[in-house]
N, C-alpha and C positions, 0 to 999 in steps of 0.2 A: 410751665405747668406740665406735669407728667400725664400723658394720655393713658387710658385703660388699654390693656393688651388687646382687647377685642375691637378697639376703635378702627374703623376702616377709612383712612384718609383718601380723598378723591384724587389719587395720582393719575388716573385715566380720566380724561375729560368726559363728562356725561353725554355731551352732544355726540361724541364719537360712538358711544355705546348705542345711542338711539339710531345713529346712521347705519350701524351694522344690522340692527333689528329691522329697519325699514328696507334694507337691501334684501334680507331674507323674505320679507313679506312681498316685495316686488318680484323676487325670483319665484315665489309661490304663485303669484298672479300670472306670471309668464307661462308656467306649467298648466295653470288652470284654463287658459284660453284654448288649449288643445283638447280639453275634456268636453265631450258632448253634454255632460251633465253639469257643466260649469255654472250655467245660469240657474240651475235648480238650487245650487249652493251659494249662488251669488250674494244673497242677502247676508250670508255669514261674514262676507268681507267687511261689513260695517263694524263687526265686533273689534277687530284689531285696531283700526284708527280711532274708533270711539274710546277704547280703553286707554290708548296713548294720550289722546287729547284730554280725557277726564283726569288722568294721572297728573298731567301738567297743570290743570286748573286746581286740583286739590293735592298739593304736594305732601301734606301730612298723611294722606291715605293712599299715596301713589302705589306703594308696593301691593297693598291689598286690592286696589282697583285693577292693576295689571294681572294679578293672580286670578281674580274672578273672570276677567276677559279670557285668560288662557283656558280656564276650566270650561267656560261656555263654548269656546271655539273647538276644544277637544271633543266635545260631545258630537260634533259633526265630522270628525276625522275618521272616516271609514276606509275600507279598501277602495271604494269608488272615488273618494276625495282625499287620498293619501297626501296630496300636495299641501293640504291644510296643516300638516304636521310641522312644516317650516314656520308657519305663522305662530303655531302653538309654542314652538321652541323659542321664537323671538320674544313672546310675551312672558314666558317663564323666566327666560334669561334676564329681561329687564326687571321683573319683580324681585328676583334674587339679588340683583345688583343694587336695587334701591332700598332693600330691606335693612334697617339699622340694627337688627338683632345680631348677636355674635355669630350664631350659626343659623342662617336663614333657611327655613324649610317651607314656608307658606306657599311660595310659588311652585315648588316641586309637588307638594301635596295636592294643590289645585289641579295641576296638569295630570297627575296620576289618577285622581278621582274622576276628572272629566274624561280621561282616556278610557276608563272602565265603562262609561256610559254606552258606547256603541255595542259592547258585548251583550247588553241586555236585549238588544234587537237581533242578536245572532251574528253581528259583525265582529271581526277580530279587533281587539283593543290595542294591538301592538304599535301602530304608527304613532299615536299621541304619547303613549308611555315611553317609547324609545326616544322620541323628540324631547320629552320632559327630562329624562335621565341625561341625555346628551347636553341639554342646556344647563342642567345642574352641575355637571362635571366641568363645563367650560366656565361657568360663573364662579364655581369654587376655586378654580385655578387662578382666575383673575383677582378674586378677593384675597387669596393667599399672597399673590404677588403684591397687591396694594398694601396689605397689612405688614408684610415684611419690609417693603420699601419705606413705609411710615416709621416702623420700629428702627430701621437702620438710620434714617435721618435723625430720629430722636436720640439714638445712641451716639451719633456723631456730635450732636449739639451738647449732650451731657459730657462726652469725652473732652470736648473743647473747654467746657466750663471747669471740669476737674483739672485739666492741664493748666488752665489759667490760675486756679486756686493753688495748685501745687507750686507753680512758679512764684506766686505771691507769698506762700508760706516759706518757701526756700529763701526768698529775699528777706522776709521778716526774721527768719532764723539767723541768717548771716548778719543782719543788722544788730540783732540781740547779742550775738557773740562779740561783734566789734564794740558795742557799747559797754558790755561787761569788761572786756579786756582793757579798753581805754580808760574808763572811769575807775575800775577797780585798781589798776596799777598806779595811776597817777594820784588817786586819793590816798592809797597806802603809802606812796612815796612822800606825800605832803605830811601825813601823820608822823612818819618816821623823822622827817626833817624838823617838824615842830617839836617833837619830843627831844631830839638832839639839841635843838636851840635852847631848851630850858636849862640844860646843864653845861652848855659850851658857849658858842658864839651866836647870840640871838640875831645879830645883824646879818651874818652869813646865812643863817638858817632861813631868814625871811627872803633873802635874795634867791636862794635855791627854791623855796616854795613858790615864789613869783615865776621863776623860769618853768617849773613843773606845771603850774597852772596855765601859763601861756601855751605850753605844748599840748596840754589837754584840750584847751579851747580850740586850737587849730584842728585837731583831729575831730572834735565834736562838730565843728562847723561843716566839715566834709560829710559827716553823717546826717546832719540836718538837711543838707541838700538832697540826700536820698529820701528823707522823710517827706519832703515837699514834692519830689518827683520819684515815685517808686520805680520808674523805668530807668532812672539814672544808675549807673554802676557805682558800687561803694568804692570810693577812691580816697586817697590821702594826698595832701600836697607834697609830702616827702615820704614815700614808702620806706619803712624801716629796713635797715641792712642787718645782716647777721653780725657784723662788727658792732652794731649798737647794743648787742647783748652785754658785751663787756663795758662799753662806754656809757650806756644809759641804764639798762635794766639792773645791772649789778650794783650800781651806786647806792641806792637806798639801803641795801643789805650792808654794804661797807660802812655807811654812816651809822648803822645800827651796831657796828662792832663785829660783823661777820666777815671772815676771810673768804673771798670768792675767787675761784680760779676758773678761767674760761679758755678752752682750747677748741679751735675751729679749723678743720682741714681747709686749706686754700682751694683745693680742687674738689669741692663737695658735689658739684654737678646739679645743684638744685636750680630750678627756674624761679621766676618771680613769685609764682603762686606757692611753690614749695618752700621758698625762703620765708615768705610771710607766715606760712603755717608753722614752721619751726620757730620763728621769732615769737609768735603768739603763744605757742605751747611753753616755750622757755619763760616768757613773761608771766604766764599763769603759775608755773611751777615756782619761780622765784618769789612771786607775790605771796604764795602760800607758805613758803619758808619764812618770809618776813612775819606773816601773821601768826603762824601756828607752831613752827618747828622748834623754836628755842635752840637753834643751832649755833655753833661757833665757826663752822666751816661749811662751804658749799662748793660744788663742782659742776661745771657745764661743759659737756663735750659734744661736738658735732663731728662724727667720723664717717668717712666714705668706706663702705663695705661692698666692693664689686658693684652690683646693680642696685644697691640700697644705700641709704644714708641713715645713720642712727644718731638720734639726739638722746643724751642721757643727762638728766639733772638730778643730783643727789646731794644729801646733806648728812650731818652727824647729829641731828636733833633727836627728838623723842620718838620718831618713827610714826608710821600711819596708825590711826586708831583701829581697834578690833573690828568696828563696823564703820565702813567708809560711806558717808552720806554723799550721794552724787548731786552736788549743787550745780549751779550754772557754769562754774569754771570747768569741772570735770566733764560735764555734758558737752561743753564747747570744744574741749580737747578731743573727745570721742568723735564728734561730728566732723571736725577739721580733718582728722586722721582718716576717718572712713571715706570722706569725699575724695581722698587721694589714694585709696586702696592700700592704706598702711595699717600698722598695728600699734596699739597703745597698751602699756601695762604699768601699773603702780604697785610697788612691792617694798618690803623691808630691805634696807641696805645691810650687807654683811658688816658686822662691827657696830651696827646701830645707825638709826636714821631712816630716811625715806629715799627711794630711788624711782624716778619716772623714766621709763624707756619708751621712745617712739621710733619706729622704723618706717621709712617711706621709700617707695621704689623710685629709682632714677635710671637713666640710660647706662649702658655698660661703659666702664672706664676705658 
């Protein structure tokens, strides 16, 4: 639950505040014993403990009771009994600290009004007024500290919650990309193989469809593990290799009658994460060629360019549409590339067709 900004959490134990107030009253009493007129004002000493005890007995009116006690005691704070100002300060301080208002002023007003009382009899009002203002300043400082401590704690909790949600969303996004790539590619391959089997060798087509289905199931099983345990890393039993682009990804296109050329630099410098990203981007690009391009030829190149690796997938098909709808596949490519601080561009190929260019940073050659 989000707390109001004026809420004052009790970061400072209230018994400690009362201990400080009692110390001030005790100090005041010590000064009073040296005053010849102490016993004349002695009955006023009952006001401070009475106000504190009454406030404890009636917690819902505690701040008001303490404020009334401060005002009453301030009436007797004159030049002859200036030491009573310490007790006034203690009661004003407690009243302000116990006040649930966003900006408490009742205790201060009570101390100031009570402090004016002695001036009606010709005595200077300054002792009680100065004590009330000092208590107000100290209480305001403590309340500011408490409020900021509470807000800081609340912000830390909310930050942790947002960090947890961001991690969860990142995991969900990665899982969505993997599901799209795995299911999309394998289903497209099975459709192509089924269509080829209708006009060629049905038995061979069924065999290839079964192999493709088993491969899809193996990868889906690994993703299901992550669904059951969100903290588990998304892994595959056999992570794809860049060589699989030619051996696995290009096959559905070839079965569809498309000539596919694959060229991969042996010293590409990609680590496992980078290799998987390049593989998945090539997978999505080749799947889109199968679905939409109506191409007769396609080319896949993975080239090392100093501190970068460039993946280029191109075809001689109908080219990209005038308006490119960014579906899950293109969004997935963008996210993968951005996660590795790379660049992604899809454009028309000179001579006709579509060209997908991805550039990823790697170490210097």
